C-alpha positions, 0 to 999 in steps of 0.5 A: 810497802813495795807492790813490785814484790811478788804476792803469794795468796793462800786460798781455798774456794767458797771460804772467807778467802773468796772475798780476798780473791774478789778484792784482788780482782778489783785491785787488778793485782798480780799474785801467785795462787797457792790453792788449798783443799780444805776438804782434804785437810790441806790447811791442817798440814804442817806446811800450811800451819807454818804459814798460819798456825790456826789453819785458816785462810786467807793468808798472804805472803808479801816478801817477808811480810806475812798477813793473816786475818781477813780484815788485815788483808783488806787494809794491807792490799788496798793500801798496797795498790793505791792506784786502784783507789779502793782505800781513802788516803791517810789525809782523806776525811773518809779514812777514819770511817773506812777503818771504823767499818772494817773493824766493825765487821770483825769486832761487832758484826761477826760476834753478834752473828755467831751468838745469834746463830748459836742462840747464845745470849749476849754478854752484859752490855758493858762486856759485850763487843757489840752491845746487843744485836738490834743496835749492832744491826740497826747501825749497819742498816742505817749506814747502808742507807746513806748511799750506794756503797758503805761510805756513800758514792765511793766504792771501797775495799770494805764494800767487797768485805761487807757485800761478800759477808752479807750475801753469804749470811743472807743465803743461809738466813743468818740475818734478817731480810732487809731491802737495803742489804739485798740492793747493796749486795746486788749492786756490788755483785754486778761489778765486772771484777766481782763477776770475774772473781766469782767465776774464777772461784767457781772453777777452782771449787769445781777442780776440788770436787 
């Protein structure tokens, strides 16, 4: 991967791609913004469906490499800009836990939240991607209690993912109130790059109102 190749970021404010905008701020990464107005259905137009047939954001075009899916973007971008030290190196003992908790978000946490919100009973334990909600959520809370950040003392790209999601879900009461989560979200949100990113996203959102 070559960080000198221009990076095109397809974004719509106040969506999942807000987290990637915040990550780009933390990385200090240069990018060309392609803003989509989802209220006007721009994400469902042929031009964008050629980028992502599902019509979802975020997406990134880096040279010939098209990257979609939220977790994939966090992995790709953090590795693309190693000087920011937001991803453990391949020979770092934290690399495995880092990938574990990135994958846990999409494969366990979100499916459990969706089932809980829609009042769907989880699949039988042997078939459920997350087992049961209490076990899934308890493992997350236990991990957050190990340090100021997900992997302890070191702030990583996955903290942008998790803090953004937990913040949003707490606001809509989609998860139980837990002090460790509240403190974690506040700690990450206080970082200067996170503040800058949220201010940028608010301006972008206002431009579409």
